[in-house]
N, C-alpha and C positions, 0 to 999 in steps of 0.2 A: 300864509298868515293863519294863526290859530284863532278860534272864535270861542264864545262862551259855551257853545255846544261841545267843543273839545274839552274844555275845563270841566264841564258838567259830567261828561262820560267818564273821565279819569277819576274825578273826585267821588262820584257816587258809587264807583266800583270798590272803593276802600271801606273796610268795616267801620261801622258806627258813624259814618258821615251822613249828615242831613243837610238839606238845602233850605235856605230861608230868604225871604225878601224883607229886608229891613231898611226903612227909609229909602225906598226905591233902588236899593242895591242888592244884588244877589250875593249871598254869603254862604259859605260852607263851614259847618261846625262839627265837632265831636263833643257831645254833651253841650255845655254852655260855652266852650272855647272856640272862637272863630279862628280858623287857620288859613282861609282864603276869602278875599272880598274883591269883587269886581267893581270898577268905577261905574257911575251911572251911564256913561256913554259906552261902556264895555270895551274900552281901548287899553285900559291898564288893569292890573290885578295886584292887590296887596297880598302878601303871604307871610306866614311865620318863617322867620330866619334869624339865626343867632346874631344878637346885637353886636357882640364883639368881633364878628366877621364882616359886618356891614360896610365899613369904610373901605376895606380891601376889595370887596365885590364891586362897589360903586366905582372905584378907581380903575379896576380891571376892565369893566364893560360899561362905560358911561352911556352908550347908546342903547343899551338893553335895560339897565336897572336905574331906578329913580329912588331918591331918599323918601322915607315916610313923611307924612305931614308932620309939622312941628308937634302937634298934640300926641302923635304916635311914636315919637323918637325914643321915649322911655321903654317902649315895648320891643320884643323880638320881632321886628317887622321890616319888610323891604317891599318896594314896588317894582313892577315889571311892565314893560311895553309889550303887549301881546303880539304886535306885529313884528317884533324883533326876534322871536323864537319859533322853532318848528315844533311839531307834535312830540318828538322824542325828548327835546329839551324841556318842554312843558310838563311832560309826564314825570321827569326826574324832579323838577321843582315842586310839583304838587305832592308827590310821594314824600319828599323830604320835609315839606311843611306839615303834612299829616303826621309824619313820624315824630315831630316835636310835641305833639299834643296827645298821643296815645301811649298806653303803657308799653314798656320795652318788650314784654312778653307777647303782646298782641302783634307788634311789628314783626318780631322774630317768627311767630307762627304764620303770619301773612306772607312773608318773604319765602319761608320754607315751603309753603303750600303752592307757591308760584302765583298767588292771587294778584300781585302787583309786579310791575316790571323793574323796580329799582334794585 
């Protein structure tokens, strides 16, 4: 089972990522844009995810993914049960969420330099 420490290690290795504690929740941002948010009990994680792909992902893996809260449905967002993924899957999810909020050039440079594993 992955933990908040796994999430932190992966996220903070990505350029421009900062960690914040907002209303008792750990969140990771690039600038002002949140791309990861842990639940207060640290068992689930919300992350940036293409809204148009959300229904298919939920249908494909209902034991792993959860829909966003009703207030977040309008955003590119999906939730994940941390206990349902391993470190490799977590890394892919975190990197893809980060990719959604950074300039394409930064992502390309990061991948090219081998700085992240996606």
